[in-house]
C-alpha positions in Angstrom: 188.8 67.8 -11.2 192.5 67.4 -11.5 195.4 68.4 -9.3 198.2 66.8 -11.5 201.2 69.1 -11.3 204.3 67.1 -12.2 206.9 69.8 -11.8 209.3 70.2 -8.9 208.2 72.5 -6.1 209.7 74.3 -3.2 208.0 76.1 -0.3 210.0 78.5 1.9 209.7 78.2 5.7 211.9 78.1 8.7 215.4 76.7 9.3 214.1 73.1 9.4 213.9 71.6 5.9 212.3 68.5 4.5 213.3 66.9 1.2 210.3 65.1 -0.4 211.3 62.5 -3.0 208.7 61.0 -5.3 208.4 57.4 -6.5 209.4 55.3 -9.5 207.7 56.7 -12.7 205.9 59.2 -10.5 206.2 63.0 -10.0 206.2 65.5 -7.1 202.5 65.9 -7.7 201.8 62.9 -5.4 203.7 64.7 -2.6 202.4 68.2 -3.1 199.5 67.9 -0.4 202.1 66.8 2.1 204.4 69.6 1.1 201.7 72.2 1.5 200.8 70.8 4.9 204.4 70.9 6.2 204.9 74.4 4.8 201.8 75.6 6.7 203.7 74.4 9.8 206.7 76.6 9.1 208.9 73.9 7.5 210.9 74.6 4.3 210.0 72.0 1.8 211.7 70.9 -1.5 210.5 68.2 -3.9 212.7 67.6 -6.9 211.7 66.0 -10.2 214.0 63.0 -10.6 215.9 62.5 -13.8 213.9 60.9 -16.6 210.6 61.6 -14.8 207.9 64.0 -15.8 208.9 63.8 -19.5 208.3 60.6 -21.4 208.9 56.9 -20.7 211.4 57.0 -23.6 213.4 59.7 -21.8 213.2 57.8 -18.6 214.6 54.7 -20.3 217.9 56.6 -20.7 218.3 57.1 -17.0 219.1 54.8 -14.1 219.9 54.5 -10.4 222.9 56.9 -10.4 220.9 59.6 -12.2 218.0 59.3 -9.7 220.5 59.4 -6.8 222.1 62.6 -8.3 218.7 64.3 -8.6 217.8 63.7 -5.0 221.3 64.5 -3.7 221.5 67.8 -5.6 218.2 68.8 -4.1 219.4 67.8 -0.6 222.5 70.0 -0.9 220.4 72.9 -2.2 218.1 72.6 0.8 221.0 72.2 3.2 222.4 75.6 2.2 219.2 77.2 3.3 218.4 75.2 6.4 220.1 74.4 9.7 218.8 70.8 9.6 217.3 68.7 6.8 215.1 65.6 7.0 214.7 63.3 4.0 211.4 61.7 3.2 210.3 59.7 0.2 207.4 57.7 -1.2 208.1 54.2 -2.6 211.4 54.4 -4.6 211.7 57.9 -3.1 211.8 56.2 0.3 214.7 54.1 -0.9 216.5 57.2 -2.1 215.9 58.9 1.2 217.4 55.9 3.0 220.4 56.0 0.7 221.0 59.7 1.4 220.6 59.0 5.1 223.3 56.3 4.9 225.8 58.7 3.4 225.0 62.3 4.5 224.3 64.1 7.8 220.5 64.2 7.8 218.4 65.2 10.8 216.0 62.2 10.3 214.7 59.9 7.6 211.1 59.1 6.7 210.6 56.2 4.2 207.0 55.8 3.2 206.1 52.5 1.6 209.7 52.0 0.7 210.5 48.8 -1.2 212.6 46.0 0.0 210.2 43.3 -1.4 208.0 43.9 -4.4 204.6 42.2 -4.9 205.2 41.7 -8.6 207.5 38.7 -8.7 208.1 39.2 -12.5 210.3 42.2 -11.7 213.3 40.0 -10.9 213.2 38.7 -14.5 213.2 42.2 -16.0 216.9 42.0 -17.1 216.1 39.0 -19.2 213.0 40.6 -20.8 214.8 43.9 -21.8 216.2 42.6 -25.1 212.7 41.6 -26.3 210.4 44.2 -24.8 211.0 47.9 -23.9 207.9 48.8 -21.9 205.3 47.4 -19.6 201.9 49.0 -20.0 199.8 49.5 -16.9 196.3 48.1 -17.2 194.8 48.9 -13.8 193.3 52.3 -12.7 193.6 54.2 -9.5 190.5 55.5 -7.6 189.6 59.1 -8.5 190.8 60.5 -5.1 194.2 59.2 -5.9 194.3 59.5 -9.7 193.7 63.3 -9.5 197.2 63.7 -8.1 199.0 61.2 -10.3 200.9 62.6 -13.3 203.3 59.7 -13.8 203.7 57.4 -16.7 201.2 54.8 -18.0 203.9 52.5 -19.1 207.2 51.6 -17.4 210.6 51.2 -19.2 211.5 47.6 -18.3 215.2 48.5 -18.3 214.5 50.9 -15.4 213.0 48.1 -13.4 216.4 46.5 -13.4 217.9 49.8 -12.1 215.2 50.0 -9.4 216.1 46.5 -8.2 219.8 47.5 -8.1 218.9 50.5 -6.0 216.8 48.3 -3.6 219.8 45.9 -3.2 222.1 48.9 -2.5 219.9 50.4 0.1 219.3 47.0 1.8 223.0 46.7 2.3 223.3 50.2 3.7 220.6 50.1 6.3 223.0 49.4 9.2 224.9 52.5 8.3 221.9 54.8 9.0 222.2 56.4 12.4 219.7 59.3 12.1 216.2 59.0 13.7 213.9 57.1 11.5 210.1 57.1 11.1 208.9 54.3 8.9 205.4 54.5 7.4 203.6 51.6 5.6 200.2 51.3 4.1 198.5 48.0 5.0 196.7 47.8 1.6 199.8 48.2 -0.4 199.7 46.1 -3.6 203.0 47.3 -5.0 205.4 46.9 -2.2 205.0 44.0 0.1 204.3 45.4 3.6 206.9 43.3 5.3 209.4 45.7 3.6 208.7 48.1 6.4 209.4 45.4 9.0 212.7 44.6 7.3 213.7 48.3 7.3 212.8 48.7 11.0 214.7 45.6 12.0 217.9 46.3 10.1 218.2 50.1 10.2 221.1 51.2 12.4 219.1 54.1 13.9 218.8 53.9 17.7 215.7 56.1 17.6 213.2 54.5 15.3 209.5 54.0 15.0 207.2 52.3 12.6 203.5 53.0 11.9 200.9 51.2 9.8 198.0 52.8 8.0 195.1 50.4 7.5 192.9 52.4 5.0 195.5 53.2 2.4 197.3 51.7 -0.5 200.7 52.3 -2.0 200.3 56.0 -2.8 200.0 56.7 0.9 200.4 60.5 0.7 197.1 61.0 -1.2 195.0 58.1 0.1 192.4 57.8 2.9 194.9 58.1 5.7 196.7 61.1 4.3 195.7 63.6 7.0 196.9 61.2 9.7 200.1 60.7 7.8 200.7 64.4 7.6 200.1 64.9 11.3 202.3 62.0 12.2 205.2 63.3 10.1 204.8 66.8 11.6 204.8 65.3 15.1 208.0 63.3 14.2 209.7 66.5 13.1 208.8 68.4 16.3 209.1 65.5 18.8 210.8 66.3 22.1 213.6 63.8 21.3 214.6 65.9 18.3 215.5 69.5 17.8 212.2 71.4 18.0 210.8 73.4 15.1 
């Protein structure tokens, strides 16, 4: 059984919109179950396919931070034209992009999920030195079936793009104080891609007065399709409709 659908998606709903942004080398497929759940609650949902993703690693190698920001930003403005208020949510690098948008644009709230500040693979910081000698890093590990069935991303990573990812992380880290929108920070406790203390760093440094953080003990990095996914969906829906915010 496979549910891999790498293309962008959009589900019409009410006047509250949620932008869902996928992760590095990933696709909207890993966010589709969340999108379907939120749409069933009357939320308008849009999940773009970031530049260089959903094609080939060779195509992705031609893109970088500015291209990914533009993809997410264009989708935000499209959603903003249809909705009275727009929340930005993202998984992994998508969470970093959501934070970047929240630092610069009038969002109703921001929902970073397993967003990176610190990566577990310490080799990443040497990527810019490796690029002249090696173009791709091939992934050897496999995901459990209940996760893999949703993953339509690349099996190898353009190393040049790792350098761009690190540039994005540094940019967002410096922008956290500028974010004033309500924030709901989600982190998987079994994350082996992003060091979980990333969530603590975001919570401590974000400029939002209204902020909360929640940990999910039974999930790894791809939080939106792992064992805690139903709780994640319910928690995000509750954040969107909380009494402190404008009700759906």
